[in-house]
Structures are given as C-alpha cells and as structure tokens.
N, C-alpha and C positions, 0 to 999 in steps of 0.2 A: 712382703705379702702381696699377692695379686689382688687388685681391687681398683680403687679410684686412683687416677693419675693426674698430675698437674701439667698444664702446658705453660712453659716458661716464655715470657715475652719481655721485651725491653720497654714496652709501652703499656700504660694502664688502659684497659678497655674503655671506650666511650659508649655509654648506653644511650640509645635513642628510644623515645617512646614511639608509638604508632604515628605520632603527629610530628615527628622529626624535630623534637627539641632535645638538645644534648643535656643530660642530667648527671652532674658529677658525684652525687651521693644519694643514698636511699631516701632521705627526708625530702630533698629537692625533687627527686624522681616522683615520689608520691604526691607532692604538692602540685607539680606541673601536670601529672596525669589527672588529678582531680579537677584542676582548673580547665583542662581541655575538654574533659567529659562534661563539666558544667556548661561550658560554652556551647558544645554540640547540642546538649539537651535544651538549652535556652533557645537556640535557633529553631529546634523542632517545635517548641511551644509557640513561637511566633508564627509558624506556618500552620500548625494543626489546631491551635486554640488562640488566635490573635487577641481575643477578648481577655485572655488570662496572661498576657505577656508580663513578665516580671515575677510571676508566682513560681513557687517551687514546683519543678516537674513532677515530684512525687505526689503533689496535691492536684495535678492536672491530668496526668495519664492514668487510665483505669487499670485495675488488675486484669491480667489475661483471663479470658473465659476458659472454663474447663474444656469446652469444645471450641477450638480456635475459630471455626467457621461462624460461630454465633456472635462474634464481635460486631460492634456497631459499624455500619458502612461509612466510608469517608467520601466526601464530595470535593475532589481536588482538581485543579487544572493539570494539564500535562506537565507544565513547568513545575508546579508545586510537588507533584508526585515524584518527578525526577530529583528534585532537591531533597525531599524526605528520604528517598531511597539512598541517595549519596550519603546522607547523614547517618543512617542506620548502618551503612556499610563501613563507615569510619569506626563504628563501635564493634564491627565484626559481623553483624547480622547480614547474611546473604552475600557476603563479599566473595567474588570469584577468585581473586588472587591470594597468594600466600604472603604471610608476614614472617620473613625468615630470621634466622639467628644473626647472620652476618650483616643484614641491612640495619640491625639494631645495635651492632657493635658487640654482640655476644660471642666473642672469639674464645676458643679454648675452654668452653663451659662444660660443667657436669650437666648433661642433658637428661631430663626425665621425660620419658614417653608415657603419656597417660593411657591407662587401660580403657577397655570398652569393647565395642563390636570389632570383629576381625578386620574389616576394611578400614575402620578408623585407626587402629594400631598401625596397619600397613601404610596408610596415608601419612601419618606422623613420621614414621621411620624413613620413608622415602623422601620426605621433604628435608629431613636432617641430612641424609646422605647426599642428596642432590645439591645441597648448599656446600660445595667443596671448600669454600673459603673459611668456613666456620671452625673446622678442625676440632671437634669436641674432645675434651679430656677423657670423658667417660660417657657411655650411653647406658642409661638405666631404664629398663622396662618395668614399670610399676603395674601390677595386676593382682587380681584376687583369685584365690583358690576356691572361695565360697560361692562365687557366681558362676553357674554352669552355662555353657553355650547350649541352651535348650530350645529356644524359639526356632520356628521353621526358617525365618528370615536369616537369623544369625548362623544357623547350621548350613544354609545354602551359601552364605557369604564365605564361611570357612572352607567349604568344599570347593568353591570357585577359585579361591586363592591357593588351594593346594595345601592347606594346613590342617585338614581333617574335619569331619563333621559329626563325629560320634557324640551322642547326647551326654556322655560322662565327661567330656572335655570341659575344662574350666577356662575362664578368661586367662588365667596364668599359663595353662598349657598352650593356648593359642598364641599368647605373647611370645613364648619361647620359640614356637615353630616359625613365627614371623621373623624373629631375630635370626634364626638358623638359616633362613632362606635369603637373607640380604646379601647383595653382591660383596665379595671379599671377606665374608665371615669365615673365621677359622676357629673350630671348637677346641677347647682344652681336652687333653686326654681324660681328665676327670674334673668335674665341677669343684671349684674352690669355695668352701664356705668361709665367708668373711667373719672376723671376730667382732661383729656388731649386730645389733638388733634393736628393737624398740618395744616398749611396754604399753600395751593399749589400756592398761588399768592405771597408768601413772602419766597421763597427759602425753603419751607417745614419746616419753623420754628415751633417749638413746642409751643402750646398755652395751658395754664392751664384753660381749659374750657371743660365741658362735651359735646363735639361735636358729640359723637356717633361713632367716628372713631376708638376708642379703647374700647372694652367691654370684661369683663370677663364672660365666659359662664359656667365654671365648673372647676373640678379638676381631675387630675390623681394622686392618692395618695395625697401628700401634694403640688403638683405642680399645680399652676393656669394655666388654658387654656384660652388664650386671642385671640380675633379676631382683627386684624389690617386691617382696610379698606384701600385699595390702590386706592385713588381718582385720578381723572384726569379731564381735560376739553375737551369735545368733540366739534368738529367744522367741518364746510364744507369749503374746500379750494376754490380757485378761479376757479378751474376746476370742481367743484361740487362733489368732492370726500370727503367721510367722513374720518376724521382724528382725532387725539387727541394729547394733549400736557399737560405739567406740571405734568405728572405722576412721583411720586418719583422713583428714581433708587434704585437698591439694596443697594448702599452705603447710600442713603438717609434714607432707612428703618433702616439700622443699626444705623445711627446717631439718629433717632427718638427714638429707643429703648434705646440707651445709655442715651439720655437726660431725658427720662421719669424715668428710673431706678435711675439716679443720683439725680433727683429732689425728689424721694421717699426715698433717703438716702442711696442708694447702689452705691458706686463709684468704687467698686473693682471687682464684679463678671464679668466674661467674657461675651461678646456677641458673639453668634455663628449663622452663616447663613447656612442653609441646602438646597442643590440643587443637580442637576445631575452632574456627573463627566464631562459631555460634556461642561458644563459652568464653569468648575473649573478655567481656566486661568483668565477669566474676573472677576469672583466673588472673587477670591483670591486677585486680584488687588483692587477691590472695598473694600474688608475688610482691606487690608493694608492701603489704603488711609483714610478710615474712622477711623482706629486706630490712624493714625498720627494726625488727626484733633481732635479726642476726648481724646487722651491720655489714652485709655482703651484697654485692650486686646480684640481683635476681630479676630475670626477665621472662617474658612469655612469647613464644613463637606459635603461630597458628596457620593451619592450612585452609585454603579456600574451597569453594564448591567445585572449581575446575579440577583441582588435584584429586578430590574425593571421587568425582565422576570418572576420572581416568582409572583409578584403582578399581572401581566397581564395574568398569566397562559400560557405563551409562552415558547418556547425554547430560550436559549441565542442566540441573533442575531449573524450572521456571522460578522467578522471584516469588517470595511469599506474598499471599494476598494482601492488598493494601490495608485492609481493616485489622490485620494482626499486628501492624507496626506499633500502634500506641502501647499495646501490651508489652512488646519488647523494649520500648523506651522506658516503660515503668520499671522493668527489671533492671535496666541500666541505672536508673535513678536510685533504686534501692542499693545497688552496689556502691554508688557514689556516696550515699549516706553512711554506709558501713566504713568506707575509707575516711570520711570526714570525722567520724567519731573517734577513730584511732589517732588521727592527726591532732585532734583536739585534746587528747590526753598526753601528748608529748611535752 
C-alpha cells in the first residue's frame, strides 16, 4: 500500500531539545524540557520582577491584554531588554532562525506540516526540504476543508504564492497546491486513499477504513506526500454564533500519525511536527505529551521570522514591543504547568 514509509538506520536517533540536551526517552525528554523552560522563566522573573524572585512565573506574569498595545510599559535598561529578548527567543517568540529537524536528531521522521495561512504552510515545507540531512520518511500536510481562505490578507498571500486566491478555496486546497509546487514533487497518476482514518466522536481514535481523511498524492524523491484532513463538527450556539468542536489538536494529529505508522509496521521512526516559532512552547508540550502516551520519539521543528519573511517577500519584522513580552512569558508558563500536570500523573 502506498502511504507512510520507514527510513531504516543502523543507529537510534538522538533527540535534542531546543536547549541541546540529549534525551534518550520520552519521559526524560519531557522532564528536561520542563526543567529548561522553568529555568528560562525563572531568569525572566529575576529581570522583570526582581521583588518576586522565586515565585511561580504563572503568579508573576499577567494575562496578555486583548489589545496587545494596552499592556503595561516596561522600564528596562538596554542590557536587561537584550537579555529578556534572548530569553523569549529561546522559547520561540520572535526568534529569527529556524529550529530544524536534523539539528534535533529527527532523522527519517514522519513529518507533519501544520495547516494555516498559505505563507505559513510554504515556510514549513521549505524548511523541511531545505534540511537535506533529515531525509523524512513521510511528509504529511495536515489541513482543514472547513476553514476557507476568505480574508483579504490570506487570499493575497495565496495569490502571491501562485496557489490561487478564490474565496471558495479551503486551507486543505491550499496545502495541496503548496505541496504540488515543491521542488522535486511528482504526482501519482491517481490519489491513493489510505485504509485509515479517525473518528472525531471517539477521541480521534484511528480506524482501519478508507475514510478519505488520509490520502497519498505523490512523492518527493522516495518520500511519500500525504494529505491529512483535519475534521471538525460545525454548529451554531445558543446565541446564534457559528462555532466548531471536536477538531483534533496538534497532539491528536501526532498520535494519529504514530498509530498509522505503527500499524503499518514502523514503530521506531520519529514523528515530527513543523510549525512557527511563535507556537513553539505549546507545540513542544503537545509533542512531549504525545510522546509520553505513544512511547515514540516525537519532536517539533519551527521556522523563524527570517524564513517567513523570505516566503512573504517582506523584510524581517521588528521585534515585538517590549511590553508584550510578559504576556508571552505567561503563556509559556501555562504550557509548563500543563506538562507538569501530565508528568505528575506518571
């Protein structure tokens, strides 16, 4: 069956966190990731709230304002500002550089490209292909048919990238077009529907049926290119507002790919999730939790602001206003608590 493939290696992959600590198994990976995030947040407290040194970052940093510009101003020296910006960059916020698959030891991985805006999907895919040492086993584009490319900015982005700008296009349509335009892409004569899917009404459990949620559309070299449909249930709430539920989270997508590859006989190749550095804290926690549940190596690679600017044809954006950083640190602290709770139940 055409679908996920395994890259056979004579050596076990060494997983590195963003902070360059080798981690031999999922529990140690999660523990070391949590320890390093705690250390980073603790240093941030010492700089931004020295009177609260030693307190939980979650109790120190405020919730982000709905309007980011309304956050309280910060009075820091140039040296303090430089140090704080370096700290938040460690967590992903505003980082210019990419965090690639190969520099984390994620060789021969089943790589999941996260859906989103057209330029985001392209930036993720280009980072993976540009990392020639990583040799993915499979490249999986995850995207939603429910989310339409309707905003003026997204349509302009799609048109600029040459993937179409029609309002009826969905995120799923755009993801396919991005895949088809990648260097070396060779389409199949006919899409191959894999004999797998998942049930949004049963905790996203994998089913061994050709539901159409997973299809192989082509190859890049020897690497299969797969589309993973991100389904959900749309509904209207009691106030008449359109909403949705039951959509798989990034962790759910990682576990779906893990289960499918295991069922096809590959229990060892890593799973890697690719996204923006902005989402690094939450996606890394998702990956660590999914790894704990699946007992498989699962990592996260992220592109930086430089790569995104190149895809968009823009200059690298200016760093985020200083007063927004405490809110970002609070979000990272919330993710740390989520991982701590999972580790506490092991």
